[in-house]
C-alpha positions as a Markdown table, in Angstrom:
| # | Residue | x | y | z |
|---|---|---|---|---|
| 1 | Unk | 3.9 | 22.5 | -66.9 |
| 2 | Unk | 4.4 | 18.7 | -67.1 |
| 3 | Unk | 6.0 | 18.7 | -63.7 |
| 4 | Unk | 3.1 | 20.5 | -62.2 |
| 5 | Unk | 0.7 | 18.0 | -63.6 |
| 6 | Unk | 2.7 | 15.1 | -62.2 |
| 7 | Unk | 2.8 | 16.7 | -58.8 |
| 8 | Unk | -0.9 | 17.4 | -59.0 |
| 9 | Unk | -1.6 | 13.8 | -60.0 |
| 10 | Unk | 0.5 | 12.5 | -57.1 |
| 11 | Unk | -1.3 | 14.6 | -54.6 |
| 12 | Unk | -4.6 | 13.5 | -56.1 |
| 13 | Unk | -3.6 | 9.8 | -55.8 |
| 14 | Unk | -2.5 | 10.3 | -52.2 |
| 15 | Unk | -5.8 | 12.1 | -51.4 |
| 16 | Unk | -7.8 | 9.3 | -53.0 |
| 17 | Unk | -6.4 | 6.8 | -50.5 |
| 18 | Unk | -7.0 | 3.1 | -50.3 |
| 19 | Unk | -8.6 | 0.5 | -48.0 |
| 20 | Unk | -6.5 | -1.4 | -45.5 |
| 21 | Unk | -8.0 | -4.3 | -43.6 |
| 22 | Unk | -6.9 | -4.4 | -39.9 |
| 23 | Unk | -4.6 | -7.4 | -39.3 |
| 24 | Unk | -6.1 | -7.8 | -35.8 |
| 25 | Unk | -9.9 | -7.3 | -36.0 |
| 26 | Unk | -10.5 | -7.4 | -39.8 |
| 27 | Unk | -12.1 | -4.0 | -40.0 |
| 28 | Unk | -11.6 | -2.2 | -43.4 |
| 29 | Unk | -10.1 | 1.3 | -42.9 |
| 30 | Unk | -9.6 | 4.1 | -45.4 |
| 31 | Unk | -6.1 | 5.5 | -45.4 |
| 32 | Unk | -4.0 | 7.7 | -47.6 |
| 33 | Unk | -2.5 | 5.8 | -50.6 |
| 34 | Unk | 1.0 | 6.6 | -49.4 |
| 35 | Unk | 0.5 | 5.6 | -45.8 |
| 36 | Unk | 3.2 | 3.5 | -44.0 |
| 37 | Unk | 2.7 | 0.6 | -41.6 |
| 38 | Unk | 2.1 | 1.7 | -38.1 |
| 39 | Unk | 1.3 | 5.3 | -39.0 |
| 40 | Unk | -2.5 | 4.9 | -38.7 |
| 41 | Unk | -4.7 | 3.1 | -36.3 |
| 42 | Unk | -7.8 | 1.0 | -36.9 |
| 43 | Unk | -11.1 | 2.8 | -36.4 |
| 44 | Unk | -12.5 | -0.2 | -34.6 |
| 45 | Unk | -9.9 | -1.7 | -32.3 |
| 46 | Unk | -7.5 | 1.3 | -32.4 |
| 47 | Unk | -4.5 | -0.9 | -32.9 |
| 48 | Unk | -1.8 | 0.1 | -35.5 |
| 49 | Unk | -2.6 | -0.7 | -39.1 |
| 50 | Unk | -0.2 | -2.9 | -40.9 |
| 51 | Unk | 0.1 | -5.1 | -44.0 |
| 52 | Unk | 1.8 | -7.8 | -41.9 |
| 53 | Unk | 0.0 | -11.1 | -41.2 |
| 54 | Unk | -1.6 | -11.7 | -37.8 |
| 55 | Unk | -1.8 | -15.4 | -36.9 |
| 56 | Unk | -4.9 | -16.9 | -35.4 |
| 57 | Unk | -4.5 | -20.3 | -33.6 |
| 58 | Unk | -7.3 | -22.7 | -34.6 |
| 59 | Unk | -6.4 | -25.5 | -32.3 |
| 60 | Unk | -3.8 | -24.2 | -29.8 |
| 61 | Unk | -3.5 | -26.3 | -26.6 |
| 62 | Unk | -2.2 | -24.9 | -23.3 |
| 63 | Unk | 0.6 | -27.5 | -23.2 |
| 64 | Unk | 2.2 | -25.8 | -26.2 |
| 65 | Unk | 3.0 | -22.6 | -24.3 |
| 66 | Unk | 2.5 | -23.1 | -20.6 |
| 67 | Unk | 5.7 | -22.3 | -18.6 |
| 68 | Unk | 7.3 | -25.4 | -17.1 |
| 69 | Unk | 7.3 | -23.8 | -13.6 |
| 70 | Unk | 3.5 | -23.4 | -13.9 |
| 71 | Unk | 3.0 | -27.0 | -15.0 |
| 72 | Unk | 5.2 | -28.3 | -12.2 |
| 73 | Unk | 3.5 | -26.2 | -9.5 |
| 74 | Unk | 0.0 | -27.0 | -10.7 |
| 75 | Unk | 0.8 | -30.8 | -10.8 |
| 76 | Unk | 2.0 | -30.6 | -7.2 |
| 77 | Unk | -1.2 | -28.7 | -6.3 |
| 78 | Unk | -3.5 | -31.2 | -8.0 |
| 79 | Unk | -1.7 | -34.1 | -6.3 |
| 80 | Unk | -3.3 | -33.0 | -3.0 |
| 81 | Unk | -6.3 | -35.3 | -2.4 |
| 82 | Unk | -9.7 | -33.5 | -2.8 |
| 83 | Unk | -8.3 | -30.2 | -4.0 |
| 84 | Unk | -10.6 | -29.6 | -7.0 |
| 85 | Unk | -13.7 | -30.5 | -5.1 |
| 86 | Unk | -12.8 | -28.4 | -2.1 |
| 87 | Unk | -11.9 | -25.3 | -4.2 |
| 88 | Unk | -15.1 | -25.5 | -6.2 |
| 89 | Unk | -17.1 | -25.8 | -3.0 |
| 90 | Unk | -15.2 | -22.8 | -1.6 |
| 91 | Unk | -16.0 | -20.6 | -4.6 |
| 92 | Unk | -19.7 | -21.8 | -4.5 |
| 93 | Unk | -20.2 | -20.8 | -0.8 |
| 94 | Unk | -18.3 | -17.6 | -1.0 |
| 95 | Unk | -20.7 | -16.4 | -3.6 |
| 96 | Unk | -19.4 | -16.0 | -7.2 |
| 97 | Unk | -22.6 | -14.3 | -8.1 |
| 98 | Unk | -21.8 | -11.6 | -5.5 |
| 99 | Unk | -18.8 | -10.6 | -7.5 |
| 100 | Unk | -20.9 | -10.2 | -10.6 |
| 101 | Unk | -23.6 | -8.2 | -8.8 |
| 102 | Unk | -20.9 | -5.9 | -7.4 |
| 103 | Unk | -19.3 | -5.3 | -10.8 |
| 104 | Unk | -22.7 | -4.6 | -12.4 |
| 105 | Unk | -23.5 | -2.1 | -9.7 |
| 106 | Unk | -20.1 | -0.3 | -9.4 |
| 107 | Unk | -18.0 | -0.9 | -12.5 |
| 108 | Unk | -18.5 | -0.2 | -16.3 |
| 109 | Unk | -19.3 | -3.2 | -18.5 |
| 110 | Unk | -17.6 | -3.2 | -21.8 |
| 111 | Unk | -19.8 | -3.9 | -24.8 |
| 112 | Unk | -19.7 | -3.2 | -28.6 |
| 113 | Unk | -21.3 | 0.2 | -27.8 |
| 114 | Unk | -19.6 | 0.9 | -24.4 |
| 115 | Unk | -15.8 | 1.4 | -24.9 |
| 116 | Unk | -16.0 | -0.4 | -28.3 |
| 117 | Unk | -12.3 | -0.4 | -28.8 |
| 118 | Unk | -11.7 | -2.5 | -25.6 |
| 119 | Unk | -14.5 | -4.9 | -26.7 |
| 120 | Unk | -12.7 | -5.2 | -30.1 |
| 121 | Unk | -9.4 | -5.9 | -28.4 |
| 122 | Unk | -11.1 | -8.6 | -26.3 |
| 123 | Unk | -12.4 | -10.1 | -29.5 |
| 124 | Unk | -8.9 | -10.1 | -31.0 |
| 125 | Unk | -7.5 | -11.9 | -28.0 |
| 126 | Unk | -10.3 | -14.5 | -27.9 |
| 127 | Unk | -10.3 | -15.3 | -31.6 |
| 128 | Unk | -6.5 | -15.5 | -31.6 |
| 129 | Unk | -6.3 | -18.0 | -28.8 |
| 130 | Unk | -9.6 | -19.7 | -29.5 |
| 131 | Unk | -11.5 | -18.7 | -26.3 |
| 132 | Unk | -15.2 | -17.9 | -25.8 |
| 133 | Unk | -15.8 | -14.3 | -25.0 |
| 134 | Unk | -15.9 | -13.5 | -21.3 |
| 135 | Unk | -17.5 | -10.4 | -19.8 |
| 136 | Unk | -15.1 | -7.4 | -19.4 |
| 137 | Unk | -15.5 | -4.6 | -16.9 |
| 138 | Unk | -13.6 | -1.4 | -16.1 |
| 139 | Unk | -13.3 | -0.7 | -12.4 |
| 140 | Unk | -12.3 | 2.6 | -10.9 |
| 141 | Unk | -9.1 | 1.8 | -9.0 |
| 142 | Unk | -5.7 | 3.7 | -9.0 |
| 143 | Unk | -3.9 | 0.4 | -8.4 |
| 144 | Unk | -2.3 | -0.7 | -11.7 |
| 145 | Unk | -3.8 | -4.2 | -12.1 |
| 146 | Unk | -6.2 | -6.5 | -13.9 |
| 147 | Unk | -7.6 | -9.9 | -12.9 |
| 148 | Unk | -9.8 | -12.7 | -14.1 |
| 149 | Unk | -12.4 | -14.4 | -11.9 |
| 150 | Unk | -15.6 | -16.5 | -12.2 |
| 151 | Unk | -15.6 | -20.3 | -12.4 |
| 152 | Unk | -19.1 | -20.7 | -13.9 |
| 153 | Unk | -18.9 | -17.6 | -16.1 |
| 154 | Unk | -15.5 | -15.9 | -16.6 |
| 155 | Unk | -15.1 | -12.2 | -16.0 |
| 156 | Unk | -12.1 | -10.0 | -16.7 |
| 157 | Unk | -11.7 | -6.7 | -14.8 |
| 158 | Unk | -9.3 | -3.9 | -15.8 |
| 159 | Unk | -8.5 | -1.2 | -13.3 |
| 160 | Unk | -8.7 | 2.4 | -14.6 |
| 161 | Unk | -5.2 | 3.1 | -13.3 |
| 162 | Unk | -3.9 | 0.5 | -15.7 |
| 163 | Unk | -5.7 | 1.7 | -18.7 |
| 164 | Unk | -4.6 | 5.3 | -18.1 |
| 165 | Unk | -1.0 | 4.2 | -18.3 |
| 166 | Unk | -0.9 | 1.9 | -21.4 |
| 167 | Unk | -1.2 | 2.5 | -25.1 |
| 168 | Unk | -3.5 | 0.4 | -27.3 |
| 169 | Unk | -1.0 | -2.4 | -28.1 |
| 170 | Unk | 0.0 | -2.7 | -24.4 |
| 171 | Unk | -3.7 | -2.7 | -23.4 |
| 172 | Unk | -4.2 | -5.6 | -25.9 |
| 173 | Unk | -1.3 | -7.4 | -24.2 |
| 174 | Unk | -2.9 | -7.1 | -20.8 |
| 175 | Unk | -6.3 | -8.3 | -22.1 |
| 176 | Unk | -4.6 | -11.2 | -23.9 |
| 177 | Unk | -2.8 | -12.1 | -20.7 |
| 178 | Unk | -6.1 | -12.4 | -18.8 |
| 179 | Unk | -7.7 | -14.3 | -21.7 |
| 180 | Unk | -4.6 | -16.6 | -21.4 |
| 181 | Unk | -5.7 | -17.5 | -17.8 |
| 182 | Unk | -9.0 | -18.7 | -19.3 |
| 183 | Unk | -7.3 | -20.6 | -22.1 |
| 184 | Unk | -4.8 | -22.3 | -19.7 |
| 185 | Unk | -7.7 | -23.3 | -17.4 |
| 186 | Unk | -6.3 | -21.3 | -14.5 |
| 187 | Unk | -9.4 | -19.6 | -13.3 |
| 188 | Unk | -10.7 | -22.0 | -10.6 |
| 189 | Unk | -7.3 | -22.0 | -8.9 |
| 190 | Unk | -6.7 | -18.3 | -9.6 |
| 191 | Unk | -10.0 | -17.3 | -8.0 |
| 192 | Unk | -9.2 | -19.3 | -4.9 |
| 193 | Unk | -5.7 | -17.9 | -4.7 |
| 194 | Unk | -7.0 | -14.3 | -4.8 |
| 195 | Unk | -9.4 | -15.2 | -2.0 |
| 196 | Unk | -6.6 | -16.5 | 0.2 |
| 197 | Unk | -4.5 | -13.4 | -0.6 |
| 198 | Unk | -7.4 | -11.2 | 0.6 |
| 199 | Unk | -7.7 | -13.3 | 3.8 |
| 200 | Unk | -3.9 | -13.1 | 4.4 |
| 201 | Unk | -3.9 | -9.3 | 3.9 |
| 202 | Unk | -7.0 | -8.9 | 6.2 |
| 203 | Unk | -9.0 | -7.2 | 3.4 |
| 204 | Unk | -11.5 | -10.0 | 3.7 |
| 205 | Unk | -12.3 | -11.1 | 7.2 |
| 206 | Unk | -15.8 | -12.6 | 7.1 |
| 207 | Unk | -16.1 | -15.4 | 4.6 |
| 208 | Unk | -18.7 | -18.2 | 4.4 |
| 209 | Unk | -17.3 | -21.7 | 4.3 |
| 210 | Unk | -14.9 | -21.4 | 7.2 |
| 211 | Unk | -14.6 | -25.2 | 7.6 |
| 212 | Unk | -13.6 | -25.5 | 4.0 |
| 213 | Unk | -11.0 | -22.8 | 4.5 |
| 214 | Unk | -9.6 | -24.5 | 7.6 |
| 215 | Unk | -9.3 | -27.8 | 5.6 |
| 216 | Unk | -7.6 | -26.0 | 2.7 |
| 217 | Unk | -5.1 | -24.4 | 5.0 |
| 218 | Unk | -4.4 | -27.5 | 7.0 |
| 219 | Unk | -3.8 | -29.5 | 3.8 |
| 220 | Unk | -1.3 | -27.1 | 2.6 |
| 221 | Unk | -3.5 | -26.1 | -0.3 |
| 222 | Unk | -3.4 | -22.3 | 0.4 |
| 223 | Unk | 0.4 | -22.0 | 0.3 |
| 224 | Unk | 0.6 | -24.3 | -2.8 |
| 225 | Unk | -2.0 | -22.2 | -4.5 |
| 226 | Unk | -0.2 | -18.9 | -3.9 |
| 227 | Unk | 3.1 | -20.4 | -5.0 |
| 228 | Unk | 1.5 | -21.7 | -8.2 |
| 229 | Unk | -0.3 | -18.4 | -8.9 |
| 230 | Unk | 2.9 | -16.4 | -9.4 |
| 231 | Unk | 4.2 | -19.0 | -11.9 |
| 232 | Unk | 0.9 | -19.0 | -13.8 |
| 233 | Unk | 1.5 | -15.4 | -14.7 |
| 234 | Unk | 4.6 | -16.5 | -16.8 |
| 235 | Unk | 2.4 | -18.7 | -18.9 |
| 236 | Unk | -0.1 | -15.9 | -19.5 |
| 237 | Unk | 2.7 | -13.5 | -20.6 |
| 238 | Unk | 3.4 | -16.1 | -23.3 |
| 239 | Unk | -0.3 | -16.1 | -24.2 |
| 240 | Unk | -0.1 | -12.3 | -24.5 |
| 241 | Unk | 2.9 | -12.6 | -26.8 |
| 242 | Unk | 0.9 | -15.1 | -29.0 |
| 243 | Unk | -1.7 | -12.4 | -29.4 |
| 244 | Unk | 0.4 | -9.3 | -29.8 |
| 245 | Unk | 3.0 | -11.2 | -31.8 |
| 246 | Unk | 5.7 | -8.7 | -30.8 |
| 247 | Unk | 7.9 | -9.4 | -27.7 |
| 248 | Unk | 8.6 | -5.7 | -27.4 |
| 249 | Unk | 5.0 | -4.9 | -26.7 |
| 250 | Unk | 5.2 | -7.3 | -23.7 |
| 251 | Unk | 8.6 | -5.7 | -22.7 |
| 252 | Unk | 7.3 | -2.2 | -22.8 |
| 253 | Unk | 4.2 | -3.2 | -20.8 |
| 254 | Unk | 6.4 | -4.5 | -18.1 |
| 255 | Unk | 8.5 | -1.4 | -18.3 |
| 256 | Unk | 5.5 | 0.7 | -17.5 |
| 257 | Unk | 4.5 | -1.7 | -14.7 |
| 258 | Unk | 8.0 | -1.3 | -13.2 |
| 259 | Unk | 8.6 | 2.4 | -13.9 |
| 260 | Unk | 5.1 | 3.8 | -13.4 |
| 261 | Unk | 4.5 | 7.4 | -14.5 |
| 262 | Unk | 8.3 | 7.8 | -15.2 |
| 263 | Unk | 8.1 | 5.2 | -18.0 |
| 264 | Unk | 8.1 | 7.9 | -20.7 |
| 265 | Unk | 11.6 | 8.9 | -19.5 |
| 266 | Unk | 13.0 | 5.3 | -19.4 |
| 267 | Unk | 15.2 | 4.0 | -22.2 |
| 268 | Unk | 13.7 | 0.7 | -23.3 |
| 269 | Unk | 16.9 | -0.8 | -24.6 |
| 270 | Unk | 18.5 | -0.2 | -21.2 |
| 271 | Unk | 15.5 | -1.8 | -19.6 |
| 272 | Unk | 16.1 | -4.9 | -21.7 |
| 273 | Unk | 19.8 | -4.9 | -20.7 |
| 274 | Unk | 18.6 | -4.7 | -17.0 |
| 275 | Unk | 16.4 | -7.8 | -17.6 |
| 276 | Unk | 19.3 | -9.8 | -19.0 |
| 277 | Unk | 21.6 | -8.7 | -16.2 |
| 278 | Unk | 19.0 | -9.7 | -13.6 |
| 279 | Unk | 18.6 | -13.2 | -15.2 |
| 280 | Unk | 22.4 | -13.6 | -15.4 |
| 281 | Unk | 22.8 | -12.8 | -11.7 |
| 282 | Unk | 19.9 | -15.0 | -10.8 |
| 283 | Unk | 21.4 | -18.0 | -12.6 |
| 284 | Unk | 25.0 | -17.5 | -11.5 |
| 285 | Unk | 24.8 | -16.0 | -8.0 |
| 286 | Unk | 23.3 | -18.1 | -5.3 |
| 287 | Unk | 22.8 | -15.2 | -2.9 |
| 288 | Unk | 21.0 | -13.2 | -5.6 |
| 289 | Unk | 18.8 | -16.2 | -6.3 |
| 290 | Unk | 18.0 | -16.7 | -2.6 |
| 291 | Unk | 16.9 | -13.1 | -2.1 |
| 292 | Unk | 15.0 | -12.9 | -5.4 |
| 293 | Unk | 13.0 | -16.0 | -4.4 |
| 294 | Unk | 12.4 | -14.8 | -0.9 |
| 295 | Unk | 11.2 | -11.4 | -1.9 |
| 296 | Unk | 9.1 | -12.6 | -4.8 |
| 297 | Unk | 7.4 | -15.1 | -2.5 |
| 298 | Unk | 5.5 | -12.2 | -0.9 |
| 299 | Unk | 4.3 | -10.9 | -4.2 |
| 300 | Unk | 1.1 | -11.7 | -6.2 |
| 301 | Unk | 3.0 | -11.5 | -9.5 |
| 302 | Unk | 6.6 | -12.2 | -10.5 |
| 303 | Unk | 8.8 | -9.1 | -10.7 |
| 304 | Unk | 8.2 | -7.1 | -14.0 |
| 305 | Unk | 11.9 | -7.4 | -14.8 |
| 306 | Unk | 11.8 | -11.2 | -14.3 |
| 307 | Unk | 8.8 | -11.4 | -16.6 |
| 308 | Unk | 10.7 | -9.6 | -19.3 |
| 309 | Unk | 13.7 | -11.9 | -19.0 |
| 310 | Unk | 11.4 | -14.9 | -19.2 |
| 311 | Unk | 9.7 | -13.7 | -22.4 |
| 312 | Unk | 13.1 | -12.9 | -24.0 |
| 313 | Unk | 14.4 | -16.4 | -23.0 |
| 314 | Unk | 11.3 | -18.0 | -24.5 |
| 315 | Unk | 11.7 | -16.1 | -27.8 |
| 316 | Unk | 15.5 | -16.9 | -27.9 |
| 317 | Unk | 14.7 | -20.6 | -27.3 |
| 318 | Unk | 12.9 | -20.8 | -30.6 |
| 319 | Unk | 9.7 | -22.2 | -29.0 |
| 320 | Unk | 7.7 | -19.0 | -29.8 |
| 321 | Unk | 8.9 | -19.1 | -33.5 |
| 322 | Unk | 7.9 | -22.8 | -33.7 |
| 323 | Unk | 4.4 | -22.0 | -32.6 |
| 324 | Unk | 4.1 | -19.1 | -35.0 |
| 325 | Unk | 5.2 | -21.4 | -37.9 |
| 326 | Unk | 2.7 | -24.1 | -37.2 |
C-alpha cells in the first residue's frame, strides 16, 4: 500500500508541474515538474525551453565579431572618394518608400498579433545584440532566402520558402543573421549591392538615377560592393551565433540551405566533416582555392559549406568563447 501511495504522490507532483522562464524571451511557461531541457517549447517564441543561461550583450560593438574579410573589403570600398554620398543618393532616387509600399501591399507584416512567434524571435535577436526593432515581413516566394533593406527605416523580409524549411531555432538564426546586418551597419551598402545584382541579372531594367549608376560603375564601386557583400554574410553568421549561442544551430541551418528538402536524410556529423574537408582543400590546394573563388564570385552569398567551416573556425579560435565570457 505504501508503494502505491508513493507512486500516486509522484504522479501528482509531476502533474502539478512548475513554471520555467524562457531563456530567450523571458516568458513564464507551465511545464510538468519532471520535464527535461529541450523537451518543451516556449508558448511565446516557440523556442526550446531550457534552464541554461542566455547571454544578452549590453554594449556589443561590431568590431568585436565582424569577419576580417568583411572589414578589409569594406575599408577598400569606403576608400573610393564620394562612395557614401553617391550610394545614399542612389537609394533616395530609386525610391526606398516604394519597397515599403510594395511590402505593405503584397506581403504579411509580422506584429505581436500576426505571427507572434516570429515577432518574439525578432525581439530576442534585437535585445541580444542591442538593436532597435525593424519591421519584419513574410513574402510569398519559393526561393529560400531572406534579406534586409531600408536605409532610413530598416526592413527584414523572410521568404515563405525559407520558413517552410526551417525549425524554430534555425528561423531564429536567420532572423538574427539579418539583425546582424543592421548591427554591423551594413544596410546602406547591402541595399545598393542588391540593386546592382538586380541590374546585372536584368530583373531591374528601368531605374531612376542613371547618371549616379554610371558614376558608381565607372568608379569601380559596383564591383567592390558585390565583392564586399559576400564577405559581409560571414560577419552576420557570427552575429547569428551570438544570438542562438549554439554553433550547431548555424551548421544545421546551412545544411538545410545546401541540402534542400533532402536535409532530413542528411547526416549532420558527415556534413561537418565535409565542411572541414572543404576548408582543408581550400587552404592547401591552390587549384581548389582558385576554382572556389571563381565560382563563388558569381554568387550573392558564400557557399553554405564555406559558411559552416568559417563558423567552426571562429569557435575553435576561442574568439566566440571570449565574447560570451565578457
